[in-house]
PDB file of N, CA, C and O in Angstrom:
ATOM      1  N   MET A   1     -10.485  -6.300 -23.873  1.00  0.00           N
ATOM      2  CA  MET A   1     -11.831  -5.659 -22.431  1.00  0.00           C
ATOM      3  C   MET A   1     -11.546  -4.421 -22.533  1.00  0.00           C
ATOM      4  O   MET A   1     -10.476  -3.844 -22.725  1.00  0.00           O
ATOM      5  N   LYS A   2     -13.332  -3.801 -22.290  1.00  0.00           N
ATOM      6  CA  LYS A   2     -13.296  -1.851 -22.513  1.00  0.00           C
ATOM      7  C   LYS A   2     -13.094  -1.823 -21.549  1.00  0.00           C
ATOM      8  O   LYS A   2     -13.486  -2.670 -20.745  1.00  0.00           O
ATOM      9  N   ARG A   3     -11.824   0.000 -21.046  1.00  0.00           N
ATOM     10  CA  ARG A   3     -11.297   0.433 -20.557  1.00  0.00           C
ATOM     11  C   ARG A   3     -12.370   0.367 -19.197  1.00  0.00           C
ATOM     12  O   ARG A   3     -12.121  -0.133 -18.101  1.00  0.00           O
ATOM     13  N   ALA A   4     -14.137   1.303 -19.814  1.00  0.00           N
ATOM     14  CA  ALA A   4     -15.032   1.138 -18.615  1.00  0.00           C
ATOM     15  C   ALA A   4     -15.004   0.132 -17.892  1.00  0.00           C
ATOM     16  O   ALA A   4     -14.679   0.218 -16.708  1.00  0.00           O
ATOM     17  N   ASP A   5     -15.196  -0.526 -18.223  1.00  0.00           N
ATOM     18  CA  ASP A   5     -15.637  -2.048 -17.458  1.00  0.00           C
ATOM     19  C   ASP A   5     -14.571  -2.619 -16.184  1.00  0.00           C
ATOM     20  O   ASP A   5     -14.706  -2.924 -14.999  1.00  0.00           O
ATOM     21  N   LEU A   6     -13.132  -2.551 -17.458  1.00  0.00           N
ATOM     22  CA  LEU A   6     -11.954  -2.380 -15.951  1.00  0.00           C
ATOM     23  C   LEU A   6     -12.181  -1.724 -14.795  1.00  0.00           C
ATOM     24  O   LEU A   6     -12.049  -2.186 -13.662  1.00  0.00           O
ATOM     25  N   ILE A   7     -12.678  -0.157 -15.237  1.00  0.00           N
ATOM     26  CA  ILE A   7     -12.497   0.694 -13.767  1.00  0.00           C
ATOM     27  C   ILE A   7     -13.740   0.956 -13.113  1.00  0.00           C
ATOM     28  O   ILE A   7     -13.716   1.668 -12.109  1.00  0.00           O
ATOM     29  N   ARG A   8     -14.963   0.430 -13.577  1.00  0.00           N
ATOM     30  CA  ARG A   8     -15.596  -0.250 -12.726  1.00  0.00           C
ATOM     31  C   ARG A   8     -15.944  -1.447 -12.039  1.00  0.00           C
ATOM     32  O   ARG A   8     -16.830  -1.470 -11.185  1.00  0.00           O
ATOM     33  N   HIS A   9     -15.170  -2.608 -12.438  1.00  0.00           N
ATOM     34  CA  HIS A   9     -14.766  -3.840 -11.750  1.00  0.00           C
ATOM     35  C   HIS A   9     -14.141  -3.025 -10.868  1.00  0.00           C
ATOM     36  O   HIS A   9     -14.788  -2.957  -9.823  1.00  0.00           O
ATOM     37  N   LEU A  10     -12.904  -2.218 -10.855  1.00  0.00           N
ATOM     38  CA  LEU A  10     -11.824  -1.610 -10.115  1.00  0.00           C
ATOM     39  C   LEU A  10     -12.395  -1.084  -8.317  1.00  0.00           C
ATOM     40  O   LEU A  10     -12.104  -1.424  -7.171  1.00  0.00           O
ATOM     41  N   ASN A  11     -13.868   0.471  -9.339  1.00  0.00           N
ATOM     42  CA  ASN A  11     -14.328   0.551  -8.452  1.00  0.00           C
ATOM     43  C   ASN A  11     -15.045  -0.072  -7.049  1.00  0.00           C
ATOM     44  O   ASN A  11     -15.030   0.276  -5.868  1.00  0.00           O
ATOM     45  N   ALA A  12     -15.797  -1.377  -7.938  1.00  0.00           N
ATOM     46  CA  ALA A  12     -15.959  -2.559  -7.421  1.00  0.00           C
ATOM     47  C   ALA A  12     -15.625  -2.895  -6.235  1.00  0.00           C
ATOM     48  O   ALA A  12     -16.179  -2.841  -5.137  1.00  0.00           O
ATOM     49  N   HIS A  13     -14.363  -3.348  -6.724  1.00  0.00           N
ATOM     50  CA  HIS A  13     -13.346  -4.008  -5.094  1.00  0.00           C
ATOM     51  C   HIS A  13     -12.697  -2.882  -4.413  1.00  0.00           C
ATOM     52  O   HIS A  13     -11.509  -3.077  -4.158  1.00  0.00           O
ATOM     53  N   ARG A  14     -13.348  -1.373  -3.936  1.00  0.00           N
ATOM     54  CA  ARG A  14     -13.034  -0.063  -3.488  1.00  0.00           C
ATOM     55  C   ARG A  14     -11.080   0.511  -4.457  1.00  0.00           C
ATOM     56  O   ARG A  14     -10.107   1.173  -4.095  1.00  0.00           O
ATOM     57  N   CYS A  15     -11.244   0.189  -4.991  1.00  0.00           N
ATOM     58  CA  CYS A  15      -9.820   1.110  -6.044  1.00  0.00           C
ATOM     59  C   CYS A  15     -10.295   2.334  -5.970  1.00  0.00           C
ATOM     60  O   CYS A  15     -11.392   2.726  -6.368  1.00  0.00           O
ATOM     61  N   VAL A  16      -9.102   3.187  -5.240  1.00  0.00           N
ATOM     62  CA  VAL A  16      -9.581   4.570  -5.810  1.00  0.00           C
ATOM     63  C   VAL A  16      -8.733   4.930  -6.958  1.00  0.00           C
ATOM     64  O   VAL A  16      -7.656   4.480  -7.350  1.00  0.00           O
ATOM     65  N   PHE A  17     -10.000   6.455  -7.664  1.00  0.00           N
ATOM     66  CA  PHE A  17      -9.157   7.232  -8.455  1.00  0.00           C
ATOM     67  C   PHE A  17      -8.174   8.249  -8.187  1.00  0.00           C
ATOM     68  O   PHE A  17      -8.340   9.072  -7.287  1.00  0.00           O
ATOM     69  N   VAL A  18      -7.210   8.231  -8.888  1.00  0.00           N
ATOM     70  CA  VAL A  18      -5.631   9.370  -7.853  1.00  0.00           C
ATOM     71  C   VAL A  18      -5.847  10.475  -8.646  1.00  0.00           C
ATOM     72  O   VAL A  18      -6.342  11.601  -8.588  1.00  0.00           O
ATOM     73  N   ARG A  19      -5.648  10.209  -8.919  1.00  0.00           N
ATOM     74  CA  ARG A  19      -4.722  11.553 -10.777  1.00  0.00           C
ATOM     75  C   ARG A  19      -5.200  10.818 -12.099  1.00  0.00           C
ATOM     76  O   ARG A  19      -5.733   9.737 -12.350  1.00  0.00           O
ATOM     77  N   GLU A  20      -4.647  12.187 -13.011  1.00  0.00           N
ATOM     78  CA  GLU A  20      -5.178  12.210 -14.805  1.00  0.00           C
ATOM     79  C   GLU A  20      -2.892  12.070 -14.962  1.00  0.00           C
ATOM     80  O   GLU A  20      -2.118  12.914 -14.513  1.00  0.00           O
ATOM     81  N   GLY A  21      -2.681  11.378 -15.359  1.00  0.00           N
ATOM     82  CA  GLY A  21      -1.125  11.668 -16.051  1.00  0.00           C
ATOM     83  C   GLY A  21      -1.922  12.481 -17.397  1.00  0.00           C
ATOM     84  O   GLY A  21      -2.875  13.237 -17.587  1.00  0.00           O
ATOM     85  N   ALA A  22      -0.899  11.808 -18.129  1.00  0.00           N
ATOM     86  CA  ALA A  22      -0.997  12.932 -19.118  1.00  0.00           C
ATOM     87  C   ALA A  22      -1.035  12.051 -20.373  1.00  0.00           C
ATOM     88  O   ALA A  22      -1.005  12.565 -21.491  1.00  0.00           O
ATOM     89  N   LYS A  23      -1.108  10.543 -20.164  1.00  0.00           N
ATOM     90  CA  LYS A  23      -1.293   9.261 -21.614  1.00  0.00           C
ATOM     91  C   LYS A  23      -1.928   8.573 -20.621  1.00  0.00           C
ATOM     92  O   LYS A  23      -2.699   7.853 -21.255  1.00  0.00           O
ATOM     93  N   HIS A  24      -2.164   8.234 -18.910  1.00  0.00           N
ATOM     94  CA  HIS A  24      -2.808   7.220 -18.011  1.00  0.00           C
ATOM     95  C   HIS A  24      -3.651   8.003 -16.722  1.00  0.00           C
ATOM     96  O   HIS A  24      -3.726   9.181 -16.373  1.00  0.00           O
ATOM     97  N   THR A  25      -4.111   7.003 -16.317  1.00  0.00           N
ATOM     98  CA  THR A  25      -5.070   7.231 -15.158  1.00  0.00           C
ATOM     99  C   THR A  25      -4.532   6.205 -14.006  1.00  0.00           C
ATOM    100  O   THR A  25      -4.413   4.989 -14.153  1.00  0.00           O
ATOM    101  N   LEU A  26      -4.163   7.123 -12.559  1.00  0.00           N
ATOM    102  CA  LEU A  26      -3.655   6.440 -11.183  1.00  0.00           C
ATOM    103  C   LEU A  26      -4.894   5.934 -11.199  1.00  0.00           C
ATOM    104  O   LEU A  26      -5.817   6.142 -11.986  1.00  0.00           O
ATOM    105  N   TYR A  27      -4.800   4.995  -9.900  1.00  0.00           N
ATOM    106  CA  TYR A  27      -5.487   4.120  -9.017  1.00  0.00           C
ATOM    107  C   TYR A  27      -4.705   3.347  -8.508  1.00  0.00           C
ATOM    108  O   TYR A  27      -3.925   2.505  -8.951  1.00  0.00           O
ATOM    109  N   LYS A  28      -5.040   3.785  -7.294  1.00  0.00           N
ATOM    110  CA  LYS A  28      -4.811   3.355  -5.869  1.00  0.00           C
ATOM    111  C   LYS A  28      -5.948   2.061  -4.880  1.00  0.00           C
ATOM    112  O   LYS A  28      -7.134   1.857  -4.619  1.00  0.00           O
ATOM    113  N   ASN A  29      -5.113   1.708  -4.731  1.00  0.00           N
ATOM    114  CA  ASN A  29      -6.357   0.331  -3.380  1.00  0.00           C
ATOM    115  C   ASN A  29      -5.808   0.586  -2.065  1.00  0.00           C
ATOM    116  O   ASN A  29      -4.610   0.384  -1.866  1.00  0.00           O
ATOM    117  N   PRO A  30      -6.523   0.984  -1.206  1.00  0.00           N
ATOM    118  CA  PRO A  30      -5.839   1.553  -0.051  1.00  0.00           C
ATOM    119  C   PRO A  30      -5.860   0.778   1.185  1.00  0.00           C
ATOM    120  O   PRO A  30      -5.465   1.112   2.302  1.00  0.00           O
ATOM    121  N   ALA A  31      -6.508  -0.557   0.705  1.00  0.00           N
ATOM    122  CA  ALA A  31      -6.669  -2.037   1.900  1.00  0.00           C
ATOM    123  C   ALA A  31      -4.757  -1.972   1.537  1.00  0.00           C
ATOM    124  O   ALA A  31      -3.937  -1.883   2.451  1.00  0.00           O
ATOM    125  N   ASN A  32      -4.421  -2.031   0.259  1.00  0.00           N
ATOM    126  CA  ASN A  32      -2.609  -2.764   0.816  1.00  0.00           C
ATOM    127  C   ASN A  32      -2.223  -1.712   0.382  1.00  0.00           C
ATOM    128  O   ASN A  32      -1.020  -1.649   0.634  1.00  0.00           O
ATOM    129  N   GLY A  33      -2.712  -0.400  -0.390  1.00  0.00           N
ATOM    130  CA  GLY A  33      -1.363   0.583  -0.695  1.00  0.00           C
ATOM    131  C   GLY A  33      -0.670   0.351  -2.025  1.00  0.00           C
ATOM    132  O   GLY A  33       0.523   0.580  -2.221  1.00  0.00           O
ATOM    133  N   SER A  34      -1.668  -0.203  -3.071  1.00  0.00           N
ATOM    134  CA  SER A  34      -0.574  -0.280  -3.859  1.00  0.00           C
ATOM    135  C   SER A  34      -0.888   0.475  -5.126  1.00  0.00           C
ATOM    136  O   SER A  34      -2.019   0.021  -5.299  1.00  0.00           O
ATOM    137  N   PHE A  35      -0.710   1.268  -6.095  1.00  0.00           N
ATOM    138  CA  PHE A  35      -0.775   1.511  -6.827  1.00  0.00           C
ATOM    139  C   PHE A  35      -0.943   1.224  -8.333  1.00  0.00           C
ATOM    140  O   PHE A  35      -1.003   0.040  -8.002  1.00  0.00           O
ATOM    141  N   SER A  36      -1.078   1.185  -9.705  1.00  0.00           N
ATOM    142  CA  SER A  36      -1.027   1.293 -10.679  1.00  0.00           C
ATOM    143  C   SER A  36      -1.858   1.799 -11.746  1.00  0.00           C
ATOM    144  O   SER A  36      -3.065   1.898 -11.527  1.00  0.00           O
ATOM    145  N   THR A  37      -1.157   2.301 -13.422  1.00  0.00           N
ATOM    146  CA  THR A  37      -1.711   2.818 -14.354  1.00  0.00           C
ATOM    147  C   THR A  37      -2.685   1.863 -15.387  1.00  0.00           C
ATOM    148  O   THR A  37      -2.671   0.720 -15.846  1.00  0.00           O
ATOM    149  N   ILE A  38      -3.604   3.181 -15.451  1.00  0.00           N
ATOM    150  CA  ILE A  38      -5.050   2.594 -16.848  1.00  0.00           C
ATOM    151  C   ILE A  38      -4.798   3.398 -18.013  1.00  0.00           C
ATOM    152  O   ILE A  38      -4.972   4.613 -18.096  1.00  0.00           O
ATOM    153  N   PRO A  39      -4.434   2.734 -18.777  1.00  0.00           N
ATOM    154  CA  PRO A  39      -3.812   3.770 -20.225  1.00  0.00           C
ATOM    155  C   PRO A  39      -5.732   4.276 -20.646  1.00  0.00           C
ATOM    156  O   PRO A  39      -6.791   3.871 -20.167  1.00  0.00           O
ATOM    157  N   ARG A  40      -5.551   4.877 -21.279  1.00  0.00           N
ATOM    158  CA  ARG A  40      -6.375   5.974 -21.599  1.00  0.00           C
ATOM    159  C   ARG A  40      -6.479   5.572 -22.904  1.00  0.00           C
ATOM    160  O   ARG A  40      -5.790   6.253 -23.664  1.00  0.00           O
ATOM    161  N   HIS A  41      -7.414   4.271 -23.665  1.00  0.00           N
ATOM    162  CA  HIS A  41      -7.342   3.900 -24.896  1.00  0.00           C
ATOM    163  C   HIS A  41      -8.742   3.134 -24.428  1.00  0.00           C
ATOM    164  O   HIS A  41      -8.957   2.626 -23.328  1.00  0.00           O
ATOM    165  N   ARG A  42      -9.503   3.186 -25.411  1.00  0.00           N
ATOM    166  CA  ARG A  42     -10.991   2.220 -25.417  1.00  0.00           C
ATOM    167  C   ARG A  42     -10.921   1.146 -25.068  1.00  0.00           C
ATOM    168  O   ARG A  42     -11.576   0.774 -24.095  1.00  0.00           O
ATOM    169  N   MET A  43      -9.829   0.029 -25.985  1.00  0.00           N
ATOM    170  CA  MET A  43      -9.861  -1.045 -25.320  1.00  0.00           C
ATOM    171  C   MET A  43      -8.723  -1.600 -24.752  1.00  0.00           C
ATOM    172  O   MET A  43      -7.630  -1.139 -25.082  1.00  0.00           O
ATOM    173  N   LEU A  44      -8.775  -2.287 -24.150  1.00  0.00           N
ATOM    174  CA  LEU A  44      -6.982  -2.935 -23.860  1.00  0.00           C
ATOM    175  C   LEU A  44      -6.858  -4.531 -23.608  1.00  0.00           C
ATOM    176  O   LEU A  44      -7.728  -5.211 -23.065  1.00  0.00           O
ATOM    177  N   LYS A  45      -6.004  -4.857 -23.946  1.00  0.00           N
ATOM    178  CA  LYS A  45      -5.499  -6.199 -23.631  1.00  0.00           C
ATOM    179  C   LYS A  45      -6.054  -7.591 -22.512  1.00  0.00           C
ATOM    180  O   LYS A  45      -5.711  -7.460 -21.337  1.00  0.00           O
ATOM    181  N   LYS A  46      -6.727  -8.633 -22.808  1.00  0.00           N
ATOM    182  CA  LYS A  46      -7.251  -9.065 -21.622  1.00  0.00           C
ATOM    183  C   LYS A  46      -5.442  -9.471 -20.669  1.00  0.00           C
ATOM    184  O   LYS A  46      -5.555  -9.989 -19.559  1.00  0.00           O
ATOM    185  N   SER A  47      -4.125  -9.224 -21.147  1.00  0.00           N
ATOM    186  CA  SER A  47      -2.940  -9.189 -19.985  1.00  0.00           C
ATOM    187  C   SER A  47      -2.982  -8.524 -19.699  1.00  0.00           C
ATOM    188  O   SER A  47      -2.718  -8.610 -18.500  1.00  0.00           O
ATOM    189  N   LEU A  48      -3.287  -7.082 -20.114  1.00  0.00           N
ATOM    190  CA  LEU A  48      -3.519  -6.217 -19.590  1.00  0.00           C
ATOM    191  C   LEU A  48      -3.723  -5.728 -18.293  1.00  0.00           C
ATOM    192  O   LEU A  48      -2.962  -5.295 -17.427  1.00  0.00           O
ATOM    193  N   ALA A  49      -5.523  -5.986 -18.403  1.00  0.00           N
ATOM    194  CA  ALA A  49      -6.276  -6.026 -17.426  1.00  0.00           C
ATOM    195  C   ALA A  49      -5.739  -6.919 -16.384  1.00  0.00           C
ATOM    196  O   ALA A  49      -5.245  -6.774 -15.266  1.00  0.00           O
ATOM    197  N   HIS A  50      -5.992  -7.791 -17.086  1.00  0.00           N
ATOM    198  CA  HIS A  50      -4.774  -8.644 -15.930  1.00  0.00           C
ATOM    199  C   HIS A  50      -3.862  -8.763 -14.752  1.00  0.00           C
ATOM    200  O   HIS A  50      -3.833  -9.352 -13.671  1.00  0.00           O
ATOM    201  N   LYS A  51      -3.090  -7.888 -15.489  1.00  0.00           N
ATOM    202  CA  LYS A  51      -1.401  -7.713 -14.592  1.00  0.00           C
ATOM    203  C   LYS A  51      -2.007  -6.627 -13.765  1.00  0.00           C
ATOM    204  O   LYS A  51      -1.676  -6.638 -12.580  1.00  0.00           O
ATOM    205  N   ILE A  52      -3.028  -5.462 -14.250  1.00  0.00           N
ATOM    206  CA  ILE A  52      -3.285  -3.951 -13.170  1.00  0.00           C
ATOM    207  C   ILE A  52      -4.285  -4.771 -12.663  1.00  0.00           C
ATOM    208  O   ILE A  52      -4.870  -3.988 -11.915  1.00  0.00           O
ATOM    209  N   CYS A  53      -4.975  -6.037 -12.563  1.00  0.00           N
ATOM    210  CA  CYS A  53      -5.445  -6.475 -10.967  1.00  0.00           C
ATOM    211  C   CYS A  53      -4.903  -7.141 -10.155  1.00  0.00           C
ATOM    212  O   CYS A  53      -5.297  -7.552  -9.064  1.00  0.00           O
ATOM    213  N   ASP A  54      -3.735  -7.293 -10.813  1.00  0.00           N
ATOM    214  CA  ASP A  54      -2.909  -8.293  -9.531  1.00  0.00           C
ATOM    215  C   ASP A  54      -2.139  -7.132  -9.088  1.00  0.00           C
ATOM    216  O   ASP A  54      -1.926  -7.023  -7.880  1.00  0.00           O
ATOM    217  N   ASP A  55      -1.774  -6.413  -9.748  1.00  0.00           N
ATOM    218  CA  ASP A  55      -0.890  -4.978  -9.529  1.00  0.00           C
ATOM    219  C   ASP A  55      -1.271  -4.736  -7.789  1.00  0.00           C
ATOM    220  O   ASP A  55      -0.645  -4.826  -6.733  1.00  0.00           O
ATOM    221  N   LEU A  56      -2.737  -4.363  -8.227  1.00  0.00           N
ATOM    222  CA  LEU A  56      -3.594  -4.064  -7.380  1.00  0.00           C
ATOM    223  C   LEU A  56      -3.747  -5.151  -6.428  1.00  0.00           C
ATOM    224  O   LEU A  56      -3.219  -4.789  -5.376  1.00  0.00           O
ATOM    225  N   GLY A  57      -3.946  -5.632  -6.385  1.00  0.00           N
ATOM    226  CA  GLY A  57      -4.962  -6.986  -5.678  1.00  0.00           C
ATOM    227  C   GLY A  57      -6.281  -7.172  -5.900  1.00  0.00           C
ATOM    228  O   GLY A  57      -6.851  -7.509  -4.862  1.00  0.00           O
ATOM    229  N   VAL A  58      -6.821  -7.109  -6.609  1.00  0.00           N
ATOM    230  CA  VAL A  58      -7.676  -7.350  -6.622  1.00  0.00           C
ATOM    231  C   VAL A  58      -8.416  -8.819  -7.585  1.00  0.00           C
ATOM    232  O   VAL A  58      -7.487  -9.117  -8.335  1.00  0.00           O
ATOM    233  N   PRO A  59      -9.404  -9.650  -7.838  1.00  0.00           N
ATOM    234  CA  PRO A  59      -9.407 -10.646  -8.274  1.00  0.00           C
ATOM    235  C   PRO A  59     -10.100 -10.000  -9.314  1.00  0.00           C
ATOM    236  O   PRO A  59     -10.942  -9.102  -9.336  1.00  0.00           O
ATOM    237  N   ARG A  60      -9.147 -11.149 -10.764  1.00  0.00           N
ATOM    238  CA  ARG A  60      -9.467 -10.307 -11.719  1.00  0.00           C
ATOM    239  C   ARG A  60     -11.029 -10.838 -12.748  1.00  0.00           C
ATOM    240  O   ARG A  60     -11.681 -11.795 -12.331  1.00  0.00           O
ATOM    241  N   PRO A  61     -11.434 -10.161 -13.953  1.00  0.00           N
ATOM    242  CA  PRO A  61     -12.868  -9.344 -14.079  1.00  0.00           C
ATOM    243  C   PRO A  61     -12.560 -10.984 -15.009  1.00  0.00           C
ATOM    244  O   PRO A  61     -13.439 -11.462 -15.726  1.00  0.00           O
TER     245      PRO A  61
END
């Protein structure tokens, strides 16, 4: 899955950008207060995208 598609999916479910780390981007779901990091790679494995969505409490893409 493309990283940009995952970020678009997270933004559609009201997850917000928090900050940029050295190699990751931190996102937060304000509805439940959960955080997750997204690595800065062009392509992400589908299992990683599912884990990020599960961590944030949003439906899987």
